[in-house]
Biotite code that builds the C-alpha atoms (Angstrom):
import biotite.structure as struc

atoms = struc.array([
    struc.Atom([220.199, 72.241, -46.016], chain_id="A", res_id=1, res_name="MET", atom_name="CA", element="C"),
    struc.Atom([221.568, 75.100, -48.004], chain_id="A", res_id=2, res_name="GLU", atom_name="CA", element="C"),
    struc.Atom([221.077, 78.767, -47.129], chain_id="A", res_id=3, res_name="PHE", atom_name="CA", element="C"),
    struc.Atom([222.121, 81.719, -49.280], chain_id="A", res_id=4, res_name="VAL", atom_name="CA", element="C"),
    struc.Atom([222.698, 84.658, -46.952], chain_id="A", res_id=5, res_name="THR", atom_name="CA", element="C"),
    struc.Atom([225.551, 86.492, -48.658], chain_id="A", res_id=6, res_name="ASP", atom_name="CA", element="C"),
    struc.Atom([223.851, 88.297, -51.527], chain_id="A", res_id=7, res_name="ARG", atom_name="CA", element="C"),
    struc.Atom([225.235, 91.775, -52.209], chain_id="A", res_id=8, res_name="SER", atom_name="CA", element="C"),
    struc.Atom([224.829, 94.730, -54.582], chain_id="A", res_id=9, res_name="PRO", atom_name="CA", element="C"),
    struc.Atom([227.744, 93.321, -56.572], chain_id="A", res_id=10, res_name="VAL", atom_name="CA", element="C"),
    struc.Atom([225.614, 90.270, -57.420], chain_id="A", res_id=11, res_name="ASP", atom_name="CA", element="C"),
    struc.Atom([222.987, 92.594, -58.907], chain_id="A", res_id=12, res_name="LEU", atom_name="CA", element="C"),
    struc.Atom([225.565, 94.520, -60.905], chain_id="A", res_id=13, res_name="GLU", atom_name="CA", element="C"),
    struc.Atom([227.167, 91.346, -62.258], chain_id="A", res_id=14, res_name="GLN", atom_name="CA", element="C"),
    struc.Atom([223.791, 89.751, -63.007], chain_id="A", res_id=15, res_name="GLY", atom_name="CA", element="C"),
    struc.Atom([224.861, 86.449, -61.454], chain_id="A", res_id=16, res_name="ASN", atom_name="CA", element="C"),
    struc.Atom([222.566, 83.841, -59.895], chain_id="A", res_id=17, res_name="ALA", atom_name="CA", element="C"),
    struc.Atom([222.596, 85.511, -56.468], chain_id="A", res_id=18, res_name="LYS", atom_name="CA", element="C"),
    struc.Atom([221.592, 88.789, -58.099], chain_id="A", res_id=19, res_name="GLY", atom_name="CA", element="C"),
    struc.Atom([218.115, 87.545, -58.950], chain_id="A", res_id=20, res_name="SER", atom_name="CA", element="C"),
    struc.Atom([215.450, 85.662, -57.015], chain_id="A", res_id=21, res_name="TYR", atom_name="CA", element="C"),
    struc.Atom([214.139, 82.801, -59.084], chain_id="A", res_id=22, res_name="GLY", atom_name="CA", element="C"),
    struc.Atom([212.529, 79.379, -58.956], chain_id="A", res_id=23, res_name="PRO", atom_name="CA", element="C"),
    struc.Atom([215.650, 77.731, -57.498], chain_id="A", res_id=24, res_name="GLU", atom_name="CA", element="C"),
    struc.Atom([215.530, 80.159, -54.570], chain_id="A", res_id=25, res_name="ASP", atom_name="CA", element="C"),
    struc.Atom([211.820, 79.573, -54.024], chain_id="A", res_id=26, res_name="LEU", atom_name="CA", element="C"),
    struc.Atom([212.315, 75.795, -54.112], chain_id="A", res_id=27, res_name="ASN", atom_name="CA", element="C"),
    struc.Atom([215.318, 75.894, -51.772], chain_id="A", res_id=28, res_name="ARG", atom_name="CA", element="C"),
    struc.Atom([213.547, 78.053, -49.181], chain_id="A", res_id=29, res_name="VAL", atom_name="CA", element="C"),
    struc.Atom([210.307, 76.058, -49.357], chain_id="A", res_id=30, res_name="GLU", atom_name="CA", element="C"),
    struc.Atom([212.278, 72.800, -49.035], chain_id="A", res_id=31, res_name="GLY", atom_name="CA", element="C"),
    struc.Atom([214.122, 74.192, -46.014], chain_id="A", res_id=32, res_name="ASN", atom_name="CA", element="C"),
    struc.Atom([210.816, 75.303, -44.465], chain_id="A", res_id=33, res_name="VAL", atom_name="CA", element="C"),
    struc.Atom([209.421, 71.803, -44.936], chain_id="A", res_id=34, res_name="GLU", atom_name="CA", element="C"),
    struc.Atom([212.501, 70.153, -43.375], chain_id="A", res_id=35, res_name="GLN", atom_name="CA", element="C"),
    struc.Atom([212.701, 72.590, -40.462], chain_id="A", res_id=36, res_name="LEU", atom_name="CA", element="C"),
    struc.Atom([208.997, 72.141, -39.738], chain_id="A", res_id=37, res_name="LYS", atom_name="CA", element="C"),
    struc.Atom([209.577, 68.402, -39.378], chain_id="A", res_id=38, res_name="ARG", atom_name="CA", element="C"),
    struc.Atom([212.464, 69.067, -37.020], chain_id="A", res_id=39, res_name="GLU", atom_name="CA", element="C"),
    struc.Atom([210.469, 71.588, -34.938], chain_id="A", res_id=40, res_name="VAL", atom_name="CA", element="C"),
    struc.Atom([207.703, 69.015, -34.548], chain_id="A", res_id=41, res_name="LEU", atom_name="CA", element="C"),
    struc.Atom([210.228, 66.281, -33.632], chain_id="A", res_id=42, res_name="GLU", atom_name="CA", element="C"),
    struc.Atom([211.535, 68.571, -30.882], chain_id="A", res_id=43, res_name="MET", atom_name="CA", element="C"),
    struc.Atom([208.023, 68.660, -29.427], chain_id="A", res_id=44, res_name="GLY", atom_name="CA", element="C"),
    struc.Atom([207.109, 72.211, -30.407], chain_id="A", res_id=45, res_name="TYR", atom_name="CA", element="C"),
    struc.Atom([203.746, 73.066, -31.906], chain_id="A", res_id=46, res_name="PHE", atom_name="CA", element="C"),
    struc.Atom([203.797, 74.258, -35.472], chain_id="A", res_id=47, res_name="CYS", atom_name="CA", element="C"),
    struc.Atom([200.639, 75.113, -37.398], chain_id="A", res_id=48, res_name="PRO", atom_name="CA", element="C"),
    struc.Atom([200.057, 73.459, -40.743], chain_id="A", res_id=49, res_name="HIS", atom_name="CA", element="C"),
    struc.Atom([202.232, 75.018, -43.424], chain_id="A", res_id=50, res_name="LEU", atom_name="CA", element="C"),
    struc.Atom([201.593, 74.622, -47.123], chain_id="A", res_id=51, res_name="THR", atom_name="CA", element="C"),
    struc.Atom([204.752, 74.537, -49.204], chain_id="A", res_id=52, res_name="VAL", atom_name="CA", element="C"),
    struc.Atom([205.426, 74.317, -52.893], chain_id="A", res_id=53, res_name="LYS", atom_name="CA", element="C"),
    struc.Atom([208.744, 72.869, -54.022], chain_id="A", res_id=54, res_name="THR", atom_name="CA", element="C"),
    struc.Atom([208.175, 72.604, -57.760], chain_id="A", res_id=55, res_name="ASN", atom_name="CA", element="C"),
    struc.Atom([208.538, 76.216, -58.834], chain_id="A", res_id=56, res_name="TRP", atom_name="CA", element="C"),
    struc.Atom([209.812, 76.500, -62.382], chain_id="A", res_id=57, res_name="SER", atom_name="CA", element="C"),
    struc.Atom([209.929, 78.913, -65.246], chain_id="A", res_id=58, res_name="LEU", atom_name="CA", element="C"),
    struc.Atom([210.013, 76.795, -68.347], chain_id="A", res_id=59, res_name="LYS", atom_name="CA", element="C"),
    struc.Atom([211.060, 78.125, -71.699], chain_id="A", res_id=60, res_name="ALA", atom_name="CA", element="C"),
    struc.Atom([208.072, 79.855, -73.223], chain_id="A", res_id=61, res_name="GLY", atom_name="CA", element="C"),
    struc.Atom([206.281, 80.151, -69.869], chain_id="A", res_id=62, res_name="PHE", atom_name="CA", element="C"),
    struc.Atom([203.197, 82.296, -69.700], chain_id="A", res_id=63, res_name="SER", atom_name="CA", element="C"),
    struc.Atom([202.218, 84.924, -67.130], chain_id="A", res_id=64, res_name="PRO", atom_name="CA", element="C"),
    struc.Atom([199.694, 82.432, -65.677], chain_id="A", res_id=65, res_name="GLU", atom_name="CA", element="C"),
    struc.Atom([202.678, 80.419, -64.417], chain_id="A", res_id=66, res_name="GLU", atom_name="CA", element="C"),
    struc.Atom([204.316, 83.325, -62.598], chain_id="A", res_id=67, res_name="TRP", atom_name="CA", element="C"),
    struc.Atom([204.101, 83.356, -58.800], chain_id="A", res_id=68, res_name="PRO", atom_name="CA", element="C"),
    struc.Atom([201.163, 85.459, -57.668], chain_id="A", res_id=69, res_name="VAL", atom_name="CA", element="C"),
    struc.Atom([200.887, 87.773, -54.672], chain_id="A", res_id=70, res_name="LYS", atom_name="CA", element="C"),
    struc.Atom([198.926, 85.285, -52.540], chain_id="A", res_id=71, res_name="SER", atom_name="CA", element="C"),
    struc.Atom([201.565, 82.596, -53.124], chain_id="A", res_id=72, res_name="GLN", atom_name="CA", element="C"),
    struc.Atom([204.353, 84.981, -52.150], chain_id="A", res_id=73, res_name="MET", atom_name="CA", element="C"),
    struc.Atom([202.446, 86.085, -49.030], chain_id="A", res_id=74, res_name="GLU", atom_name="CA", element="C"),
    struc.Atom([202.077, 82.421, -48.019], chain_id="A", res_id=75, res_name="ARG", atom_name="CA", element="C"),
    struc.Atom([205.761, 81.820, -48.763], chain_id="A", res_id=76, res_name="TYR", atom_name="CA", element="C"),
    struc.Atom([206.912, 84.628, -46.459], chain_id="A", res_id=77, res_name="LEU", atom_name="CA", element="C"),
    struc.Atom([204.310, 83.856, -43.786], chain_id="A", res_id=78, res_name="GLU", atom_name="CA", element="C"),
    struc.Atom([205.583, 80.259, -43.640], chain_id="A", res_id=79, res_name="ASN", atom_name="CA", element="C"),
    struc.Atom([208.984, 81.572, -42.563], chain_id="A", res_id=80, res_name="VAL", atom_name="CA", element="C"),
    struc.Atom([207.398, 83.827, -39.918], chain_id="A", res_id=81, res_name="ARG", atom_name="CA", element="C"),
    struc.Atom([205.155, 81.090, -38.526], chain_id="A", res_id=82, res_name="VAL", atom_name="CA", element="C"),
    struc.Atom([207.931, 78.525, -38.429], chain_id="A", res_id=83, res_name="LEU", atom_name="CA", element="C"),
    struc.Atom([210.320, 80.837, -36.598], chain_id="A", res_id=84, res_name="CYS", atom_name="CA", element="C"),
    struc.Atom([207.625, 81.908, -34.126], chain_id="A", res_id=85, res_name="ARG", atom_name="CA", element="C"),
    struc.Atom([206.887, 78.248, -33.347], chain_id="A", res_id=86, res_name="ALA", atom_name="CA", element="C"),
    struc.Atom([210.354, 78.140, -31.832], chain_id="A", res_id=87, res_name="TYR", atom_name="CA", element="C"),
    struc.Atom([210.115, 81.576, -30.207], chain_id="A", res_id=88, res_name="GLY", atom_name="CA", element="C"),
    struc.Atom([212.079, 83.550, -32.796], chain_id="A", res_id=89, res_name="LEU", atom_name="CA", element="C"),
    struc.Atom([210.990, 86.942, -34.112], chain_id="A", res_id=90, res_name="GLU", atom_name="CA", element="C"),
    struc.Atom([213.340, 87.421, -37.066], chain_id="A", res_id=91, res_name="PRO", atom_name="CA", element="C"),
    struc.Atom([213.689, 90.590, -39.072], chain_id="A", res_id=92, res_name="GLN", atom_name="CA", element="C"),
    struc.Atom([212.002, 89.791, -42.381], chain_id="A", res_id=93, res_name="LEU", atom_name="CA", element="C"),
    struc.Atom([210.844, 91.830, -45.357], chain_id="A", res_id=94, res_name="PRO", atom_name="CA", element="C"),
    struc.Atom([207.340, 93.236, -44.990], chain_id="A", res_id=95, res_name="PHE", atom_name="CA", element="C"),
    struc.Atom([206.392, 91.563, -48.270], chain_id="A", res_id=96, res_name="SER", atom_name="CA", element="C"),
    struc.Atom([207.912, 89.864, -51.292], chain_id="A", res_id=97, res_name="MET", atom_name="CA", element="C"),
    struc.Atom([206.912, 92.814, -53.454], chain_id="A", res_id=98, res_name="GLU", atom_name="CA", element="C"),
    struc.Atom([210.032, 94.686, -54.555], chain_id="A", res_id=99, res_name="LYS", atom_name="CA", element="C"),
    struc.Atom([212.229, 92.185, -52.703], chain_id="A", res_id=100, res_name="LEU", atom_name="CA", element="C"),
    struc.Atom([215.777, 93.462, -52.215], chain_id="A", res_id=101, res_name="THR", atom_name="CA", element="C"),
    struc.Atom([218.980, 91.487, -51.838], chain_id="A", res_id=102, res_name="TRP", atom_name="CA", element="C"),
    struc.Atom([218.887, 92.367, -48.119], chain_id="A", res_id=103, res_name="GLU", atom_name="CA", element="C"),
    struc.Atom([215.353, 91.000, -47.791], chain_id="A", res_id=104, res_name="GLY", atom_name="CA", element="C"),
    struc.Atom([216.333, 87.798, -49.567], chain_id="A", res_id=105, res_name="ALA", atom_name="CA", element="C"),
    struc.Atom([219.264, 87.423, -47.155], chain_id="A", res_id=106, res_name="ASN", atom_name="CA", element="C"),
    struc.Atom([216.950, 88.038, -44.170], chain_id="A", res_id=107, res_name="GLN", atom_name="CA", element="C"),
    struc.Atom([214.590, 85.236, -45.213], chain_id="A", res_id=108, res_name="ILE", atom_name="CA", element="C"),
    struc.Atom([217.338, 82.652, -45.414], chain_id="A", res_id=109, res_name="GLU", atom_name="CA", element="C"),
    struc.Atom([219.227, 83.997, -42.389], chain_id="A", res_id=110, res_name="ALA", atom_name="CA", element="C"),
    struc.Atom([216.091, 83.477, -40.282], chain_id="A", res_id=111, res_name="ALA", atom_name="CA", element="C"),
    struc.Atom([215.851, 79.856, -41.408], chain_id="A", res_id=112, res_name="LEU", atom_name="CA", element="C"),
    struc.Atom([219.596, 79.357, -40.905], chain_id="A", res_id=113, res_name="LYS", atom_name="CA", element="C"),
    struc.Atom([219.299, 80.698, -37.338], chain_id="A", res_id=114, res_name="GLU", atom_name="CA", element="C"),
    struc.Atom([216.411, 78.332, -36.623], chain_id="A", res_id=115, res_name="LEU", atom_name="CA", element="C"),
    struc.Atom([218.395, 75.421, -38.057], chain_id="A", res_id=116, res_name="ASP", atom_name="CA", element="C"),
    struc.Atom([221.360, 76.249, -35.789], chain_id="A", res_id=117, res_name="GLN", atom_name="CA", element="C"),
    struc.Atom([219.135, 76.573, -32.709], chain_id="A", res_id=118, res_name="ILE", atom_name="CA", element="C"),
    struc.Atom([217.589, 73.186, -33.414], chain_id="A", res_id=119, res_name="ILE", atom_name="CA", element="C"),
    struc.Atom([221.050, 71.631, -33.832], chain_id="A", res_id=120, res_name="LYS", atom_name="CA", element="C"),
    struc.Atom([222.283, 73.251, -30.607], chain_id="A", res_id=121, res_name="ASP", atom_name="CA", element="C"),
    struc.Atom([219.179, 72.127, -28.703], chain_id="A", res_id=122, res_name="THR", atom_name="CA", element="C"),
    struc.Atom([219.670, 68.561, -29.853], chain_id="A", res_id=123, res_name="ARG", atom_name="CA", element="C"),
    struc.Atom([223.312, 68.623, -28.786], chain_id="A", res_id=124, res_name="LEU", atom_name="CA", element="C"),
    struc.Atom([222.430, 70.057, -25.378], chain_id="A", res_id=125, res_name="ALA", atom_name="CA", element="C"),
    struc.Atom([219.736, 67.492, -24.671], chain_id="A", res_id=126, res_name="ALA", atom_name="CA", element="C"),
    struc.Atom([221.260, 64.605, -22.784], chain_id="A", res_id=127, res_name="GLU", atom_name="CA", element="C"),
    struc.Atom([219.359, 61.384, -23.081], chain_id="A", res_id=128, res_name="ARG", atom_name="CA", element="C"),
    struc.Atom([219.182, 58.790, -20.368], chain_id="A", res_id=129, res_name="CYS", atom_name="CA", element="C"),
    struc.Atom([217.514, 55.431, -19.977], chain_id="A", res_id=130, res_name="GLY", atom_name="CA", element="C"),
    struc.Atom([215.281, 56.327, -17.032], chain_id="A", res_id=131, res_name="ALA", atom_name="CA", element="C"),
    struc.Atom([213.820, 59.412, -15.461], chain_id="A", res_id=132, res_name="ALA", atom_name="CA", element="C"),
    struc.Atom([214.522, 59.720, -11.736], chain_id="A", res_id=133, res_name="VAL", atom_name="CA", element="C"),
    struc.Atom([212.990, 62.327, -9.452], chain_id="A", res_id=134, res_name="THR", atom_name="CA", element="C"),
    struc.Atom([213.635, 63.248, -5.856], chain_id="A", res_id=135, res_name="GLY", atom_name="CA", element="C"),
    struc.Atom([217.220, 61.959, -5.927], chain_id="A", res_id=136, res_name="GLY", atom_name="CA", element="C"),
])
């Protein structure tokens, strides 16, 4: 999984890829949400159904009907909240995707990155054995 958590004001000034939030960012985050949800469920934690979209695109000549709408962006951000809460995390996230800043974009991916690391650490800490023994 890839997480972009190092956006800065310089990216905005230079107009580089990290200075804007586009379809590739939406697809990356939604793909990470989908993968992390699978991992949360594999770890035995409950996670409500999450709807993700991983085919965001802005084709040449796109029309306003193809632009992400408020309800889609609310779902997008709520997926991150719900997924993190399923594992007991309460990350600092933007209130909404409206007027998203570079800091807010970093917060979204940092929350998912933290969850990914916790899952990895939990898996490493879990020692598996062939039989369960009690009272020994």
